C-alpha positions as a Markdown table, in Angstrom:
| # | Residue | x | y | z |
|---|---|---|---|---|
| 1 | Met | -3.9 | 21.5 | -1.6 |
| 2 | Asp | -1.6 | 21.0 | -4.6 |
| 3 | Leu | -2.8 | 17.8 | -6.2 |
| 4 | Thr | 0.1 | 17.8 | -8.7 |
| 5 | Lys | 2.6 | 17.8 | -5.8 |
| 6 | Ile | 0.8 | 15.0 | -4.0 |
| 7 | Thr | 0.9 | 12.9 | -7.2 |
| 8 | Ala | 4.6 | 13.6 | -7.7 |
| 9 | Gln | 5.4 | 12.9 | -4.1 |
| 10 | Ser | 3.5 | 9.6 | -4.2 |
| 11 | Arg | 5.2 | 8.5 | -7.4 |
| 12 | Gln | 8.6 | 9.5 | -6.1 |
| 13 | Ala | 8.2 | 7.6 | -2.8 |
| 14 | Val | 7.1 | 4.4 | -4.4 |
| 15 | Glu | 9.8 | 4.6 | -7.1 |
| 16 | Glu | 12.4 | 4.9 | -4.4 |
| 17 | Leu | 10.9 | 2.1 | -2.4 |
| 18 | Leu | 10.7 | -0.2 | -5.5 |
| 19 | Asn | 14.4 | 0.6 | -6.3 |
| 20 | Val | 15.4 | -0.7 | -2.8 |
| 21 | Ala | 12.9 | -3.5 | -2.4 |
| 22 | His | 13.6 | -5.2 | -5.7 |
| 23 | Ile | 10.2 | -6.9 | -5.7 |
| 24 | Lys | 9.3 | -8.9 | -8.8 |
| 25 | Glu | 6.5 | -8.9 | -11.3 |
| 26 | Gly | 3.4 | -10.5 | -9.7 |
| 27 | Ala | 4.3 | -9.4 | -6.2 |
| 28 | Ile | 1.8 | -7.7 | -3.8 |
| 29 | Phe | 2.3 | -4.0 | -2.8 |
| 30 | Val | 0.1 | -2.8 | 0.0 |
| 31 | Ile | -0.9 | 0.9 | 0.2 |
| 32 | Gly | -2.5 | 2.4 | 3.3 |
| 33 | Cys | -3.5 | 6.0 | 2.8 |
| 34 | Ser | -5.2 | 8.6 | 5.0 |
| 35 | Ser | -6.5 | 11.4 | 2.9 |
| 36 | Ser | -7.2 | 13.3 | 6.1 |
| 37 | Glu | -3.5 | 13.1 | 7.2 |
| 38 | Ile | -2.4 | 14.3 | 3.7 |
| 39 | Leu | -4.4 | 17.5 | 4.3 |
| 40 | Gly | -2.9 | 17.9 | 7.8 |
| 41 | Asp | -5.9 | 16.7 | 9.7 |
| 42 | Gln | -6.2 | 13.7 | 12.0 |
| 43 | Ile | -6.8 | 10.3 | 10.4 |
| 44 | Gly | -10.5 | 9.7 | 9.8 |
| 45 | Thr | -11.6 | 13.3 | 10.2 |
| 46 | Ala | -11.4 | 15.0 | 6.8 |
| 47 | Thr | -11.8 | 12.4 | 4.1 |
| 48 | Asn | -10.9 | 13.8 | 0.7 |
| 49 | Leu | -11.4 | 12.0 | -2.6 |
| 50 | Glu | -9.3 | 14.5 | -4.5 |
| 51 | Ser | -6.1 | 13.9 | -2.5 |
| 52 | Ala | -6.8 | 10.1 | -2.6 |
| 53 | Gly | -7.1 | 10.4 | -6.4 |
| 54 | Ala | -3.8 | 12.3 | -6.6 |
| 55 | Val | -2.1 | 9.4 | -4.6 |
| 56 | Tyr | -3.7 | 6.9 | -6.9 |
| 57 | Asp | -2.4 | 8.8 | -10.0 |
| 58 | Gly | 1.1 | 8.7 | -8.6 |
| 59 | Ile | 1.2 | 5.1 | -7.4 |
| 60 | Ile | -1.1 | 2.8 | -9.3 |
| 61 | Pro | 0.1 | 3.4 | -12.9 |
| 62 | Leu | 3.7 | 2.8 | -11.7 |
| 63 | Leu | 2.8 | -0.5 | -10.1 |
| 64 | Asn | 0.7 | -1.5 | -13.1 |
| 65 | Asp | 3.6 | -0.8 | -15.5 |
| 66 | Arg | 5.8 | -3.2 | -13.4 |
| 67 | Gly | 3.2 | -5.9 | -13.2 |
| 68 | Ile | 2.9 | -5.5 | -9.4 |
| 69 | Phe | -0.5 | -6.1 | -7.7 |
| 70 | Ala | -1.7 | -3.1 | -5.7 |
| 71 | Ala | -3.6 | -3.9 | -2.5 |
| 72 | Ala | -5.4 | -0.8 | -1.2 |
| 73 | Gln | -6.1 | -1.0 | 2.5 |
| 74 | Cys | -9.5 | 0.0 | 3.8 |
| 75 | Cys | -9.9 | 1.7 | 7.2 |
| 76 | Glu | -10.6 | -0.1 | 10.5 |
| 77 | His | -14.4 | 0.0 | 9.9 |
| 78 | Leu | -13.9 | -2.6 | 7.2 |
| 79 | Asn | -11.3 | -4.4 | 9.4 |
| 80 | Arg | -8.5 | -3.2 | 7.1 |
| 81 | Ala | -9.7 | -5.4 | 4.2 |
| 82 | Leu | -8.0 | -4.7 | 0.9 |
| 83 | Val | -9.2 | -3.6 | -2.6 |
| 84 | Met | -7.3 | -5.4 | -5.3 |
| 85 | Glu | -7.8 | -6.5 | -8.9 |
| 86 | Arg | -9.6 | -9.8 | -9.3 |
| 87 | Glu | -6.5 | -11.2 | -11.2 |
| 88 | Gly | -4.4 | -10.8 | -8.1 |
| 89 | Met | -7.0 | -12.3 | -5.8 |
| 90 | Glu | -7.3 | -15.4 | -8.1 |
| 91 | Lys | -3.5 | -15.7 | -8.6 |
| 92 | Tyr | -3.0 | -15.9 | -4.8 |
| 93 | Gly | -6.2 | -17.8 | -3.9 |
| 94 | Phe | -7.5 | -15.1 | -1.6 |
| 95 | Glu | -11.2 | -15.1 | -0.6 |
| 96 | Gln | -13.4 | -12.3 | -1.8 |
| 97 | Val | -15.6 | -10.6 | 0.8 |
| 98 | Asn | -18.7 | -8.5 | 0.2 |
| 99 | Ala | -18.4 | -4.8 | 1.0 |
| 100 | Ile | -18.0 | -1.7 | -1.1 |
| 101 | Pro | -15.7 | 0.9 | 0.4 |
| 102 | Gln | -17.3 | 4.3 | 1.1 |
| 103 | Pro | -15.3 | 7.5 | 1.7 |
| 104 | Asn | -17.0 | 8.7 | 4.8 |
| 105 | His | -18.5 | 5.6 | 6.4 |
| 106 | Ala | -16.4 | 2.5 | 6.0 |
| 107 | Gly | -13.4 | 2.0 | 3.7 |
| 108 | Gly | -11.9 | 5.5 | 3.3 |
| 109 | Ala | -11.2 | 7.7 | 0.3 |
| 110 | Phe | -8.2 | 5.8 | -1.1 |
| 111 | Ala | -9.9 | 2.4 | -1.1 |
| 112 | Thr | -13.0 | 4.0 | -2.6 |
| 113 | Val | -11.0 | 5.6 | -5.4 |
| 114 | Cys | -9.3 | 2.3 | -6.1 |
| 115 | Tyr | -12.6 | 0.4 | -6.1 |
| 116 | Lys | -14.0 | 2.8 | -8.6 |
| 117 | Arg | -10.9 | 3.0 | -10.9 |
| 118 | Phe | -9.5 | -0.6 | -10.9 |
| 119 | Lys | -10.4 | -2.6 | -13.9 |
| 120 | Asp | -12.1 | -5.5 | -12.0 |
| 121 | Pro | -12.0 | -4.6 | -8.3 |
| 122 | Val | -12.7 | -7.0 | -5.5 |
| 123 | Leu | -12.4 | -6.8 | -1.7 |
| 124 | Val | -10.4 | -9.4 | 0.1 |
| 125 | Glu | -10.3 | -9.7 | 3.9 |
| 126 | Ser | -6.6 | -10.4 | 3.9 |
| 127 | Val | -3.6 | -11.0 | 1.7 |
| 128 | Leu | -2.5 | -13.6 | 4.3 |
| 129 | Gly | 0.8 | -11.7 | 5.1 |
| 130 | Lys | 2.0 | -12.0 | 1.5 |
| 131 | Ala | 2.7 | -8.4 | 0.7 |
| 132 | Asp | 6.3 | -7.9 | -0.4 |
| 133 | Ala | 6.4 | -4.2 | 0.1 |
| 134 | Gly | 4.2 | -1.3 | 1.0 |
| 135 | Ile | 3.7 | 2.3 | 1.9 |
| 136 | Asp | 1.8 | 3.6 | 4.9 |
| 137 | Ile | 0.7 | 7.2 | 4.3 |
| 138 | Gly | -0.5 | 8.8 | 7.5 |
| 139 | Gly | -0.3 | 6.0 | 10.1 |
| 140 | Thr | -2.8 | 3.5 | 8.7 |
| 141 | Met | -1.0 | 0.4 | 10.1 |
| 142 | Ile | -0.2 | -1.8 | 7.0 |
| 143 | Gly | 2.2 | -4.2 | 8.8 |
| 144 | Met | -0.4 | -6.9 | 9.3 |
| 145 | His | -0.4 | -7.5 | 5.5 |
| 146 | Met | 3.3 | -8.0 | 5.2 |
| 147 | His | 5.5 | -11.1 | 5.3 |
| 148 | Ala | 6.8 | -12.1 | 8.8 |
| 149 | Val | 10.0 | -10.1 | 8.6 |
| 150 | Val | 9.4 | -6.5 | 7.7 |
| 151 | Val | 12.3 | -4.1 | 7.1 |
| 152 | Pro | 11.7 | -0.3 | 7.2 |
| 153 | Val | 13.0 | 1.5 | 4.2 |
| 154 | Arg | 14.3 | 5.1 | 4.5 |
| 155 | Ile | 13.7 | 7.2 | 1.4 |
| 156 | Ser | 14.4 | 10.8 | 0.7 |
| 157 | Leu | 10.8 | 11.9 | 1.4 |
| 158 | Arg | 9.3 | 11.9 | 4.9 |
| 159 | Lys | 5.8 | 13.1 | 3.9 |
| 160 | Ile | 3.2 | 13.1 | 1.2 |
| 161 | Gly | 1.3 | 16.3 | 1.7 |
| 162 | Glu | 1.2 | 16.7 | 5.4 |
| 163 | Ala | 1.1 | 12.9 | 6.1 |
| 164 | Pro | 4.1 | 11.2 | 7.5 |
| 165 | Ile | 5.1 | 8.1 | 5.5 |
| 166 | Ile | 6.7 | 4.8 | 6.4 |
| 167 | Cys | 7.9 | 2.5 | 3.7 |
| 168 | Ala | 8.6 | -1.2 | 4.2 |
| 169 | Arg | 9.8 | -4.3 | 2.4 |
| 170 | His | 10.1 | -7.9 | 3.5 |
| 171 | Arg | 13.2 | -10.0 | 3.6 |
| 172 | Pro | 13.5 | -13.7 | 4.1 |
| 173 | Lys | 14.1 | -14.8 | 7.7 |
| 174 | Tyr | 17.7 | -15.5 | 8.8 |
| 175 | Val | 18.2 | -19.0 | 10.0 |
| 176 | Gly | 21.2 | -20.6 | 11.4 |
| 177 | Gly | 23.5 | -19.2 | 13.9 |
| 178 | Gln | 27.0 | -17.9 | 14.2 |
| 179 | Arg | 28.3 | -20.2 | 11.5 |
| 180 | Ala | 25.6 | -19.3 | 8.9 |
| 181 | Val | 26.5 | -17.5 | 5.7 |
| 182 | Tyr | 23.7 | -15.3 | 4.2 |
| 183 | Asp | 22.9 | -14.3 | 0.6 |
| 184 | Glu | 23.6 | -10.6 | 0.5 |
| 185 | Arg | 21.0 | -10.1 | -2.3 |
| 186 | Leu | 18.2 | -11.1 | 0.1 |
| 187 | Met | 19.2 | -8.8 | 2.9 |
């Protein structure tokens, strides 16, 4: 496992997505990450804190530099709750829940790393469909956290490590009909 490569791939993937998504400072960016899939194993079978840490090193500083709130999705054993900074929870009025992600029991490696490394981490049950963009590393199912209209974003990378990735952004709903004219900047 080449941790430097995983960090570089993670950073590249999110940079490319941010360049397409055009999300603003203060937006929410959801990250679902299977450290098992990064290693080429089935999700939930080979939890690895080192590969999760490498993903963290590639993504979180980039989001922090742009003033974007990271929301790290936990596994299904914590009902896909999210780890985020208290500042983001308070800005959006989300409700804190009481659980601490664990790598091998409930939460997963990436959520555990985020909980340990964030400045003031909290766990929220939901971001109420307010995520503006996100990356799903290894089939973790992040869509429930996104706005109602989610657009897949194709980037140059297809994998981080051995894990397939899917990137997404939201766009406003189209309303109107055949006579409607749409703002190209929002498409």
